[in-house]
C-alpha positions as CSV (number, residue, x, y, z in Angstrom):
1,M,0.0,0.0,0.0
2,R,2.8,2.4,0.9
3,V,4.5,1.8,-2.5
4,A,1.2,2.5,-4.3
5,L,0.8,5.8,-2.4
6,V,4.3,7.0,-3.1
7,L,4.0,6.1,-6.8
8,G,0.7,8.0,-7.0
9,S,2.2,11.1,-5.3
10,V,5.1,11.1,-7.8
11,L,2.8,10.8,-10.8
12,L,0.7,13.7,-9.5
13,T,3.7,15.9,-9.0
14,V,5.0,15.2,-12.6
15,A,1.5,16.0,-14.0
16,T,1.4,19.3,-12.0
17,L,4.9,20.4,-13.2
18,T,4.1,19.6,-16.8
19,A,0.8,21.6,-16.8
20,A,2.7,24.6,-15.2
21,S,5.5,24.4,-17.8
22,P,5.8,27.6,-19.8
23,G,6.1,25.6,-23.0
24,A,2.8,23.7,-22.4
25,P,0.0,24.7,-24.8
26,S,-3.2,26.1,-23.2
27,A,-6.5,24.3,-23.6
28,G,-7.8,26.8,-26.1
29,A,-4.7,27.3,-28.2
30,P,-4.5,26.1,-31.7
31,P,-2.3,23.1,-32.4
32,A,1.4,24.1,-32.4
33,D,2.0,22.5,-35.7
34,V,-0.6,24.7,-37.6
35,P,1.2,28.1,-38.3
36,S,-1.1,31.1,-38.8
37,A,0.2,31.4,-42.4
38,D,-1.6,28.2,-43.2
39,V,-4.9,29.8,-42.3
40,P,-6.5,31.2,-45.6
41,L,-5.9,34.9,-45.9
42,P,-9.6,35.9,-45.8
43,E,-10.0,34.2,-42.5
44,R,-7.2,36.4,-41.1
45,M,-8.8,39.6,-42.3
46,A,-10.8,42.1,-40.3
47,D,-13.5,42.2,-43.0
48,T,-14.3,40.4,-46.3
49,G,-16.9,42.7,-47.7
50,G,-20.0,40.7,-46.6
51,G,-20.3,38.5,-49.7
52,S,-19.2,35.0,-50.5
53,Q,-16.6,35.9,-53.1
54,L,-13.4,38.0,-52.5
55,I,-10.3,39.0,-54.5
56,T,-7.2,39.7,-52.5
57,A,-4.4,41.8,-54.1
58,E,-1.4,41.7,-51.7
59,A,2.0,43.3,-52.1
60,P,4.9,42.6,-49.7
61,E,5.4,46.3,-48.8
62,P,4.2,49.7,-49.8
63,G,7.0,50.4,-52.3
64,A,6.5,47.1,-54.1
65,T,5.2,47.0,-57.7
66,T,4.5,43.3,-57.8
67,G,2.6,40.8,-55.6
68,R,-0.2,38.3,-55.9
69,V,-3.9,38.3,-56.7
70,T,-6.0,35.4,-55.4
71,W,-9.8,35.0,-55.8
72,W,-11.6,33.1,-53.1
73,D,-15.0,31.4,-52.6
74,R,-16.6,31.1,-49.2
75,R,-17.9,27.5,-48.7
76,G,-19.7,27.1,-45.5
77,A,-17.5,28.4,-42.7
78,R,-14.3,28.3,-44.8
79,W,-12.7,30.3,-47.6
80,V,-11.2,28.3,-50.5
81,A,-8.9,29.7,-53.2
82,A,-10.4,29.4,-56.6
83,G,-7.3,30.7,-58.4
84,S,-4.2,32.8,-58.1
85,A,-1.7,34.7,-60.2
86,K,1.2,37.1,-60.0
87,A,0.1,40.7,-60.0
88,R,1.5,44.1,-60.8
89,F,0.8,47.4,-58.9
90,G,1.4,51.1,-59.5
91,A,4.8,52.3,-60.4
92,G,4.7,54.5,-57.3
93,G,3.8,51.5,-55.1
94,L,0.8,51.3,-52.8
95,T,-0.8,54.0,-50.6
96,E,-3.7,54.4,-48.3
97,G,-6.8,54.9,-50.5
98,R,-8.4,57.5,-48.3
99,S,-5.5,59.9,-48.6
100,R,-4.3,59.1,-52.1
101,T,-3.4,61.9,-54.5
102,Q,-4.2,61.7,-58.2
103,G,-1.3,61.5,-60.6
104,T,1.1,59.7,-58.2
105,S,0.9,56.3,-60.0
106,T,0.1,54.6,-56.7
107,T,-2.4,51.8,-56.2
108,P,-5.0,52.6,-53.5
109,T,-5.2,50.2,-50.6
110,G,-8.6,49.4,-49.1
111,M,-11.6,47.2,-49.9
112,Y,-13.8,48.0,-52.9
113,D,-16.7,46.7,-54.8
114,L,-16.5,45.8,-58.5
115,P,-19.2,47.7,-60.4
116,Y,-18.8,46.1,-63.8
117,G,-16.4,44.6,-66.4
118,F,-15.4,45.9,-69.8
119,G,-13.0,45.2,-72.6
120,L,-12.0,45.3,-76.2
121,A,-12.5,41.5,-76.3
122,P,-15.8,39.7,-75.9
123,A,-16.7,38.7,-72.4
124,P,-15.3,35.3,-71.5
125,D,-17.8,32.4,-71.5
126,G,-19.6,32.2,-68.2
127,T,-19.3,35.9,-67.4
128,S,-22.3,37.1,-65.4
129,V,-21.1,40.5,-64.2
130,G,-22.2,43.5,-66.3
131,Y,-19.8,43.8,-69.2
132,R,-19.4,46.8,-71.5
133,P,-17.7,46.5,-74.9
134,V,-15.0,49.2,-75.6
135,T,-15.7,51.2,-78.7
136,E,-13.8,54.0,-80.5
137,E,-16.0,56.4,-78.6
138,S,-15.3,55.0,-75.1
139,W,-13.4,57.2,-72.7
140,W,-12.7,57.3,-69.0
141,C,-12.9,60.9,-67.8
142,Q,-10.3,61.9,-65.2
143,D,-10.7,65.7,-65.5
144,N,-11.3,67.1,-62.0
145,E,-13.3,70.0,-63.5
146,S,-15.8,67.7,-65.3
147,V,-19.2,66.5,-64.1
148,A,-18.2,63.1,-65.6
149,Y,-15.1,62.8,-63.3
150,N,-14.2,59.1,-62.8
151,R,-16.9,57.9,-65.2
152,W,-17.0,56.0,-68.4
153,V,-18.4,58.1,-71.2
154,E,-19.3,57.3,-74.8
155,G,-18.1,60.4,-76.6
156,L,-16.0,62.9,-74.7
157,P,-18.1,65.6,-72.9
158,S,-17.2,69.2,-73.7
159,D,-16.0,69.8,-70.1
160,C,-13.6,66.8,-70.1
161,R,-10.3,67.6,-71.7
162,P,-8.8,64.8,-73.9
163,T,-5.5,65.3,-72.0
164,E,-7.3,64.5,-68.8
165,A,-9.1,61.3,-70.0
166,E,-8.2,57.8,-71.2
167,H,-9.3,56.7,-74.6
168,L,-9.9,53.1,-73.7
169,A,-9.3,51.7,-77.2
170,D,-5.7,53.0,-77.1
171,Y,-4.8,50.2,-74.7
172,P,-5.4,47.0,-76.7
173,S,-3.4,44.8,-74.3
174,Q,-4.4,46.2,-70.8
175,Y,-8.1,46.8,-71.6
176,D,-8.7,43.6,-73.6
177,L,-10.4,42.5,-70.4
178,A,-10.9,44.5,-67.2
179,L,-13.0,45.0,-64.1
180,V,-13.8,48.5,-62.7
181,I,-12.5,48.8,-59.1
182,G,-14.9,50.9,-57.0
183,F,-12.2,53.2,-55.7
184,N,-13.5,56.8,-55.4
185,Y,-16.4,55.8,-57.5
186,D,-19.8,56.2,-55.7
187,Q,-19.2,59.8,-54.5
188,P,-15.9,60.8,-56.2
189,V,-13.6,63.2,-54.3
190,R,-11.8,65.5,-56.7
191,G,-8.1,65.0,-56.8
192,R,-8.1,61.6,-55.2
193,G,-7.9,59.6,-58.4
194,A,-9.9,58.1,-61.2
195,G,-9.8,55.0,-63.5
196,I,-8.6,52.3,-61.1
197,F,-9.1,48.9,-62.7
198,L,-8.2,45.2,-62.5
199,H,-6.9,44.6,-66.0
200,V,-4.5,42.6,-68.2
201,N,-0.8,43.2,-67.8
202,G,1.0,45.7,-69.9
203,E,4.8,46.0,-70.2
204,G,5.5,46.8,-66.6
205,P,4.0,48.4,-63.5
206,T,0.7,50.2,-63.8
207,A,-0.3,53.8,-63.4
208,G,-2.2,52.8,-60.2
209,C,-4.3,49.8,-61.3
210,V,-3.8,46.2,-60.4
211,S,-2.9,43.9,-63.4
212,V,-2.6,40.2,-64.0
213,P,-1.9,37.9,-67.0
214,A,-4.6,37.6,-69.6
215,D,-5.6,34.1,-68.7
216,A,-6.1,35.1,-65.0
217,M,-8.2,38.1,-66.0
218,S,-10.4,35.9,-68.1
219,A,-10.8,33.4,-65.2
220,V,-11.7,36.2,-62.8
221,L,-14.4,37.5,-65.1
222,A,-15.9,34.1,-65.6
223,W,-15.7,33.4,-61.8
224,A,-17.2,36.7,-60.5
225,D,-20.9,36.4,-59.6
226,P,-22.7,39.6,-58.7
227,D,-25.3,37.7,-56.7
228,R,-22.4,36.7,-54.4
229,R,-21.2,40.3,-53.8
230,P,-17.6,40.1,-54.8
231,H,-15.1,42.7,-53.5
232,I,-11.5,43.3,-53.9
233,A,-9.2,43.9,-50.9
234,I,-5.9,45.6,-51.8
235,G,-3.0,45.9,-49.2
236,T,0.4,44.9,-48.0
237,S,1.6,41.9,-46.0
238,S,2.0,44.0,-42.9
239,G,2.2,47.6,-41.5
240,P,-0.4,50.4,-41.6
241,T,-1.7,49.3,-45.0
242,A,-1.9,45.6,-44.1
243,I,-4.5,43.7,-46.1
244,T,-5.7,42.0,-43.0
245,S,-6.7,45.4,-41.5
246,V,-8.8,46.8,-44.4
247,R,-12.6,47.1,-44.0
248,A,-15.4,47.6,-46.5
249,A,-16.1,50.9,-44.8
250,E,-12.7,52.1,-45.9
251,S,-13.8,52.3,-49.5
252,A,-12.3,55.6,-50.6
253,S,-15.3,57.6,-51.7
C-alpha cells in the first residue's frame, strides 16, 4: 500500500509540473503544428466585404510594384482559393486609398466593390457581371473639372479635356479584359484619383491599377458572380496598409 501511495504522489507531481511548464499549450490554443500562415488569408482579415466571393491583391510592402492576386470562394465556414496569379501594382507602389493623390501612380489600398467589367475582347464564357464593350467612342474621364469625373463616357463631354481622360481603345493589351474597381467611385472626391481597374498586364508596373496575366483576367471575369457580392481587398503583408486590416467601410469615396 505504501508503495502505491508513493507512486501516485510522484505521478501527481509530474503532471502538475508539466501543466505549469511555460512551453505547455493552453487548452484553447490552436495546435502548435498549424502556423497562422496556413490559415486562408480571408480568415485572417478584419472584414471580407460581406459577400461570399473575395479577391485579394497583396504586395509585400508599400513600395512594391509586384505581388499576388487570389480569388476566393466562401464554402460554409471556410474560404477556399479558386485561383491565383502574379500581380502588378502602380509604379509608385501602394498608398492608403483615403488619402491618395491623383497622378502619383500609386495603387490605393482598401476594400472596394466591382461595379462592372469591360473590354475590347468579348466577355469570357460564363461571365455574369455586367460587361461593356469598348468602342472608339469609349473614354474614362479623369478631369477634376468635369461633371463626368471618374466615369465611363461614350463620346467625350465638352467639359472633359482629352489630355485628362483615357481613350480606352488606345490600350489594346491592358483593356482587352478588365473590371472596374470601385475606388473613389460612388461619391468621387476630386483630386483623389480616377480610373482604377483590375486589368490585363502591360509591359511593366501600372499607373495605379492592379494587373494580372490575360488568362487570369479571363478566369476572374468568368468566376465573379454579382449575386455573391464580390469585393477586392488591396493591401500589403504588414504595417499600416496591411491587407488583414482593411474594411469595407474604408472604401475611398
